[in-house]
Structure formats: C-alpha cells, structure tokens
C-alpha positions in Angstrom: 67.0 10.4 15.7 66.3 7.7 12.9 62.9 6.7 12.0 64.1 3.1 11.3 65.2 2.5 14.8 62.0 3.7 16.5 59.8 0.9 17.6 56.0 0.7 16.6 54.5 0.6 19.9 52.5 3.8 21.1 55.5 5.5 22.6 57.3 4.9 19.4 54.7 6.4 17.4 54.7 9.3 19.4 58.5 9.8 19.0 58.3 9.4 15.3 55.5 11.8 15.2 57.7 14.6 17.1 60.6 14.0 14.7 58.6 14.3 11.6 57.1 17.6 13.1 60.4 19.0 14.0 61.8 18.0 10.4 58.8 19.8 8.8 58.8 23.1 11.4 60.9 25.2 8.7 58.3 24.6 5.9 55.5 26.5 7.6 53.4 28.8 5.7 54.2 32.7 5.8 51.9 34.8 7.6 49.0 35.9 5.1 48.7 39.5 6.8 50.9 42.0 5.3 52.9 44.0 7.9 53.4 47.6 8.0 57.1 48.7 7.6 56.7 51.7 9.8 55.0 50.2 13.0 54.7 46.8 12.5 50.8 46.4 12.7 49.0 44.1 10.3 47.6 46.3 7.4 43.7 46.3 6.8 42.5 45.9 3.1 40.6 48.8 1.7 40.1 47.4 -1.8 41.4 44.1 -3.4 45.2 45.2 -4.0 45.2 48.0 -1.7 46.0 48.1 1.9 46.4 50.8 4.6 47.7 51.2 8.2 46.9 53.6 10.8 50.1 55.3 10.9 49.7 56.7 7.3 51.3 54.0 5.2 49.6 52.0 2.7 50.6 49.4 0.2 49.4 48.7 -3.5 50.1 45.8 -5.6 51.1 48.1 -8.7 53.4 50.6 -6.6 54.3 49.0 -3.4 54.6 50.7 0.1 54.0 54.8 0.0 53.0 57.5 2.5 49.2 58.8 1.9 48.9 62.4 1.6 45.6 64.6 2.4 45.2 65.4 -1.3 44.8 61.4 -2.3 41.7 60.0 -3.2 41.2 56.4 -3.4 38.6 54.8 -5.8 37.3 51.8 -7.8 37.7 52.0 -11.4 35.8 49.6 -13.8 38.0 48.2 -16.6 37.0 45.8 -19.2 38.9 42.5 -19.0 37.2 40.7 -21.6 35.1 41.3 -24.5 33.0 38.3 -25.7 30.4 37.7 -28.6 27.3 38.6 -26.3 28.9 39.8 -23.2 31.6 42.3 -21.9 33.7 41.3 -18.5 34.5 44.2 -16.3 37.0 44.3 -13.1 37.2 46.9 -10.3 40.6 48.1 -10.0 41.7 50.5 -7.1 43.1 53.8 -8.5 44.7 56.6 -6.7 43.6 60.2 -7.6 44.7 63.7 -6.5 42.8 66.8 -5.8 43.6 70.1 -7.2 42.6 72.3 -4.2 42.3 71.7 -0.7 38.9 73.9 -0.6 35.4 72.4 -1.6 35.9 68.9 -3.2 34.5 68.6 -6.7 34.6 65.8 -9.0 35.9 68.1 -11.5 39.0 69.0 -9.3 40.4 65.2 -9.7 43.4 64.5 -12.0 43.5 61.1 -13.5 46.9 59.0 -13.6 
C-alpha cells in the first residue's frame, strides 16, 4: 500500500500507521537476555560479564559458553584501569579459579590463571 494514496481522515491515518508499523516490524531490538545453548532458558547474571544457567552452563565475555565443574571458583578481582596524578581507578573483573583438592577448601589451594 502506498502512503501517498491514503486520505488524511481518521481512517486513513490508522491505515498509514499500520503500513509504517508493518514496514518497521523487521527492525525490532533483539532480546537483551542471553539464552542458554543447552536448555534455552534465560541466563542469570552472576557478575558483570559472567552469566549462568541452572543446567550447568555458564557464559563469560572473555571465553564464551562453557560447562561448570565442581572445582571451579568464581571470584571478583580488582584490576587497575587508570593511574592518575592523585588517584588510582580500579575495576572488578570476574575471574575463574580452580581448586587443587576436593577436600577442605583453603585459599592456598587456588590456582590462578
């Protein structure tokens, strides 16, 4: 339907609105929720840049999708982003660490990537 041929009365304006809406239907924003590749559920955010699903799949900005294992430890690490004259800016970045043994958990047992 051509917009030039539509009359400018109330019914014509409704028709024009429908034509424009139909033309822009393909330009919708994508769903902002990241979906799990295994089960299709919406993933929940654990940290900025790290999301997880109930089925055991996680997604990180750096490495993409991966399966969680029981020896993984997710933590936030502070990294310096900008050093100024009088101040230092830090960012908290998600890090994945691994335990050495399954028995009692100690901070000394963690291997850093």
